[in-house]
N, C-alpha and C positions, 0 to 999 in steps of 0.2 A: 663732211668733216674728215672722212678717211682719205679723200683726194689731197687735201692740204697738209695732211700729217707728215709725209716724207720731206716736203720743203721746209716745214716748220722745224722738223727734227734737224735738218742740215744747218738751218740758221742757228739753232741753239748750240749745235756742236761746234761750229766755227767760233761762236762768241765765247765759248768756254776756253778754247785753246789760245784765244787772243789775250786772255787775262794773265797777270803775273802768276808765278808758281805758287805764291803764298795764298792766293785766292782760288787756285785750281780745285783743291779737294772740296772746298765749300760749294763751289759751283757744280761739281760732279754730283754731290748729294742732292742739290736742288734739281739737277737734270733728271736724276733717277726718280724723284718724286713726281716730276712732270710726266715722265714716261708711264709710270704706274697709273696715274690718274687718266692718262689719255687712252691707254690700251686695255684698261680693265673693263670687261664686258658686263653690263648690268645683269643682275640675277645670278652672277657667279660668286658674289661676296659670301665668304664663309661665315655663317652665323652659328650661334649656339644651337644645339640639337633641341628641337621642340618636342615635348612629350605629347603624344596623341592620346586623348582620354580613351580608355578601354571600356567596353561594355561590362557592367558589373556581372560577376559570376554569381548568379542567383543561388545556385546550389551551395556554393561556398559561404555566401552571406547567411543563408539559412542555418548552415552548420555552425557558424560562429556565434549566432545569437544564443545567449544563455537560455536554457530551458527554464520554464516557470517552475518554482518549487512546488512539490506535491503537498497538498493540504491534507492533513490527517483527519478527515471529516468523521470517520468512524473507526475506532481503535478497539482491538481485542487484547486485553491485558491478562495474560496467564501468570498471575503473581505467585502461584505455587504449582509444583508438579506432583505433589503428594495426593493420593487418592485412596479411598477405602474400597473401591471396586477394582476389578481386574479385566476390563473389557479387552477381548483379544485383538481388536482392530485399533485400539487407542493410538492416536498419532501425536500425543504430547505426554510422554511417559515420565515416571518418577526417577529421573536421572540425578536429581539433586534434591535436597530438602531446604534449600535456601529460600528465604522470604525477606524482602527489603524491610528495614525499619519503617515504621508507619510514616514518620515525617519525611523520609526520603521518597517514599512512594507518593506522598502528597505533593512534594516538590516536582516530581516528574509529571504528575497529572496537571499541575499548573502550567508547566512548560507546553504540554500538549494543547491545553485550552488556549494559551496565547498564540499557538501556531494554527488555530482554526478548528480544533476538535469540537464536534457537536454531540457525538454519542460515544459513550464508553461502555464496553461490555466486559464484565469480570468473569474469568473462567479459570480452569486449572488444567490438570488435576481436578480436585474437588474443592471449590473455593470456600465451602463452609467447614472444611476440616481444620483450618488454622485458627487457633484461639476460639474454637467453638462458634465461629461465625462473627465474633466481635470485631476482629480486624477488618473483615469484609464490610460489616455494617458501618464502621467509621469511615471507610473509603466511600461507600455509597452516599452517606450523609454529606461528606465533604464535597463530593462532585455535584450534588443537587443543590444543597443549601448555600455553599460558599462559591463554588465555580459557576453555579446556575446553568449547568448543562441542560439542553433540551431533553436528552434521553440518557438514562442510566439503566443498564440491564445486567442480568446475571444468567449464566448457563450452569446448571447443577444437575447432579443425578437425583437430588431431592431427599436422599436418605437421612441426612443430618440436620435438616431444617426443622426448627421448632416454632410453635405459634408465638412464643415470646419474641422471637426475632422480628416477626411481622409487627408486633405491638410496638417495638422500639424503632424499627427502621423502615417499615412498609410504606410510609408516606413519602419517602425519598426515592423509592424504586419505581421505575416505569414498567419494566417487563421482567418477568421471571420465566426463563425457558428451562423446561425439564426434559432430560434425555429419556426417551422411551422408545425402544427398538421393536418391541413386540407386546401384544396383549395376551400372549401365552406365557405363563410364568416359567414353564420348562424351557422355552426358547431363551428367555432372559438369563436363566442359569447357564445355558450352553454358551451364550455370548460372553458372560462374565459379570452380569449385573445382579447376580444373586448374592444375598448376604444373610445366611442362616435362615431363621424363621420369618424374616421380614419379607413381605410380599410387595414387589416393586409396583405392580399395577394398583393394588389397594392404596398404597402411599400416594400414588399419582392422583387418585380421586380426592384424597384428603387435601393435598396441596392446591388442587383446583378450587376447592371450597374456601380455603384461606385466602387465595388470591382475590376471589370475589368479595369476601368479607372485608378485606383490607385495601381494596381498590388498587390492585396490581394487575396489569395486563398479563394474561396467561398464554404461554407459547409452548409448543412441543417440538423437540428435535429428534429425528429418527435417522439412524445410519442403516441403509439398506445393504444387506450382505447375504452370504450364502445360506444363512439359517432363517432369514425372514423374508426372502425375496418373493416367495409364493403366497405370503399371507395377505389377507384382505382386511384392512384396518378401517374401512370406510365407516361402518356403524359406530365404532368406539370413538373415532375422531370427531364425528358429527355430534355425538353425545357430549363430549368434553368441550366442544366449541371454542378452541383456542383462537387467538387473533391471527396466528400464523402457525402453520405446520411445516417446518423446514425438513425437507427430505434429501439427505445426502447419499451419494454413491460412495461406497467404501473406498478409501484412498490409501495408497501405499506411500510412506515417507521413509526414505533411507535413513537409518540411524535411530528411528523411532519405533516403527513396526515392521521394518524390513531391513535385511542386511546383517552383517556380522556383529555390529555394535548395538543392535536393537534389543530392547527389553521385551518386545512382542514379536510374534511371527504371524502377520496378518494375511499371508498369501492364501490361506485356506478360506478366508472370509470374502475374497474378491469375487465380484460378479462382472459380467460383460456389459457393455453399453446397451446391447439389445435387451438383456434381462432387466436392466434398470428402466428402460423405456416401457417394457411390458408392465412393470410395477406401476409406473406413472399412469399408464393407460387404464389400469384397473381402478385407479383412484381419481379419475378425471372429474368426477362429480363433487369432489371435496373442494369447495371454493377457496379455502384458506391455504391450500397446498402450494408450497414454494419449492420447486425442484432445484437441486444443484448437482450437476454431473461433475466428474473429476476435472474436466476442462474448465468449467466455471469456477470451481472452488479453489484450485491450486494457487493462483496468483492474485486473487481478487480480495484478499483479506490483509489488513494491516495487523500483524501479530507482534505483540511485545512479550518477551519472555520474563522470567523472574528477576533478571538484572536490568530490565527496561531496554533491551536490545531488540531492534526489529529483526524478524526472521524471514530470510529470503528463501522461498520454496521453488524457485524457477528451475533448479537443476535436480528436482526430485528429492531434495533433502532440505534441512533447515540450517542455512548459513547465517550466523548472527552478524549484525552490524556492531559498531561501538555503541555504548549506552548513551541514551539521550541525556543522562545525568552528567556525562563527561564532555560530550561534543555538541549538545543541543539537538533539537528536533530536525531542523532543516538539513544539517549535515548527516545525521544518522539515517534519515528517511531515504536518502539517495541510494542506499544499499539494501532497501527493503524488497526490491523486485515487484513492487506493487503495480498492478495493472488497473488503473483507474477506470478505463473504458469498460473492462469486464466487470468491475465493481458495480457500475451503473447498469450494465446490461443484465446482470443477474438480479437486479432489483435491490441492490444493497442500500439504497436510500429510499426510505418509505416513511409512512406516518409512524414515527417511533416514540412520540411523547404521549403519555396517557391522557394529558390535558387535551390533546388534539384527536384522540381516538374516539371520544364521545361514546364510551361504552355504557351499556345498560347494566349497571352494577346489580 
């Protein structure tokens, strides 16, 4: 084809100039089109830019996937900060006297149930101090009878509980945890658990009996600190036979028991990790012992304050979210700082319904 092209081109050119002037421009246009078609090299045609598919950036894709919402499986509701004791290491102090109206508290508990809550723990302050325990009793009954939660529990110092409360509300309560840091009454007084002539240890024995009589699982919470770290509680704990003995390492929380704005100064109660481990070693024969070091405790609890705000303890203080009553559970829980893996690692989910505990009452 390329050999014939010059001759063909000459013939075309001569034929153009032999035409009248009126047809000259038209013929030149046709000639140009012929030249373009003849000399255009295959493969040099300009085409639209083709997009080459890129390998997906797996890291970016993972970052863009929305995280699954946290399920509030187990929630600790500190509905009051008021207390009749003055424990020196307390990490939820009486900064306000506010308590939600009963119906608002019930509305918040319903929101939590709808978000997946299985266990509610009522705490304070001292939860029995408000309305002589009636407010608490109504919440306990609501959660068990109406919300039908698998587990309803209370943490109390035990000093204000009366047998009549068990008669009215005991059937709706799964677990009662009583705080007891020592079986030496003088140590309890040093810690701040003393109250006049009342004996904290004797009261503990009475509460144990009531729990057995009214079919409530009995639990003991102890905070290990400078004043009880050398104590051996093995014999007394075995005799009381709680379903769980929760042993906490004394924890500092800025703004609560540490720092300028704190109502307590807990620095003198703090023990080292090594001292805490020695205490655990001393009590290794107690089968119901559940230890919680500072590391396990700090971010593994979902804590609601008196306004139903989640409290984030990740920075060593309690930073509140917005209230679940205002923004809902899913939005508020994003700011809780909750470490679900640590919650499971520390044994946060256990057999917590008295119907499943199969206790020998």
